[in-house]
C-alpha positions as CSV (number, residue, x, y, z in Angstrom):
1,X,0.0,0.0,0.0
2,X,2.7,2.6,0.7
3,X,3.9,2.3,-3.0
4,X,0.3,2.9,-4.2
5,X,0.1,5.8,-1.8
6,X,3.3,7.3,-3.1
7,X,2.4,6.8,-6.7
8,X,-1.0,8.5,-6.3
9,X,0.7,11.4,-4.7
10,X,2.1,12.5,-8.1
11,X,-1.3,13.4,-9.3
12,X,-2.1,15.6,-6.3
13,X,-3.0,19.2,-6.1
14,X,-2.5,21.8,-3.4
15,X,-5.5,22.1,-1.1
16,X,-6.0,23.2,2.5
17,X,-6.2,21.2,5.6
18,X,-4.5,18.0,6.7
19,X,-5.4,16.0,3.5
20,X,-3.6,18.8,1.5
21,X,-0.5,18.6,3.8
22,X,-0.5,14.8,3.2
23,X,-0.6,15.3,-0.6
24,X,2.1,17.8,-0.5
25,X,4.3,15.6,1.7
26,X,3.7,12.5,-0.4
27,X,4.6,14.4,-3.6
28,X,7.9,15.3,-2.1
29,X,8.4,11.8,-0.7
30,X,8.2,10.4,-4.2
31,X,10.9,12.7,-5.4
32,X,13.0,12.0,-2.3
33,X,12.8,8.3,-2.8
34,X,13.8,8.7,-6.4
35,X,16.9,10.7,-5.3
36,X,17.8,8.5,-2.5
37,X,17.8,5.3,-4.6
38,X,19.5,6.7,-7.6
39,X,23.2,5.7,-8.0
40,X,23.7,9.0,-9.9
41,X,22.6,11.3,-7.0
42,X,24.4,12.1,-3.8
43,X,21.1,12.4,-1.9
44,X,21.7,13.5,1.7
45,X,19.5,10.8,3.4
46,X,18.7,7.2,2.7
47,X,15.5,5.8,1.3
48,X,14.8,4.1,4.6
49,X,15.1,7.5,6.5
50,X,12.8,9.1,3.9
51,X,10.2,6.3,4.4
52,X,10.4,6.4,8.2
53,X,10.2,10.2,8.4
54,X,7.3,10.4,6.1
55,X,5.4,7.5,7.8
56,X,5.8,9.2,11.2
57,X,4.6,12.5,9.9
58,X,1.5,10.9,8.2
59,X,0.8,9.0,11.3
60,X,0.8,12.2,13.4
61,X,-2.0,13.5,11.1
62,X,-0.6,17.0,12.0
63,X,-0.3,19.5,9.4
64,X,2.4,21.4,11.5
65,X,4.6,18.2,11.4
66,X,3.9,17.3,7.7
67,X,4.5,20.6,6.1
68,X,8.0,21.4,7.6
69,X,9.1,17.9,6.6
70,X,7.8,18.5,3.0
71,X,9.7,21.7,2.9
72,X,12.9,20.0,3.9
73,X,12.4,17.3,1.3
74,X,11.7,20.0,-1.3
75,X,15.0,21.6,-0.5
76,X,16.9,18.4,-1.0
77,X,14.9,17.4,-4.1
78,X,15.6,20.7,-5.8
79,X,19.4,20.1,-5.4
80,X,19.7,16.7,-7.3
81,X,18.1,17.4,-10.7
82,X,21.2,19.6,-11.5
83,X,23.5,16.7,-10.5
84,X,21.6,14.4,-13.0
85,X,22.3,16.7,-15.9
86,X,25.8,17.6,-14.9
87,X,25.3,21.3,-13.7
88,X,26.2,20.7,-10.0
């Protein structure tokens, strides 16, 4: 089920509330897992860490926990595309 949840996150849209925070976090989690598992990317955390952090944030059902984690993953995620195309 987590894989299905991560995959459906890519179709998400921004909306208010806890459900919106979950969608935002899952979208960033997908990108983080791609970066963490790519041999071409020096991603700063492991896939296991991404998974455990996201699972804990989702289990909290607290927007104030999910959004900061999403922001942190977004910062990491926006570093590695440049690595893939040779600009970093």
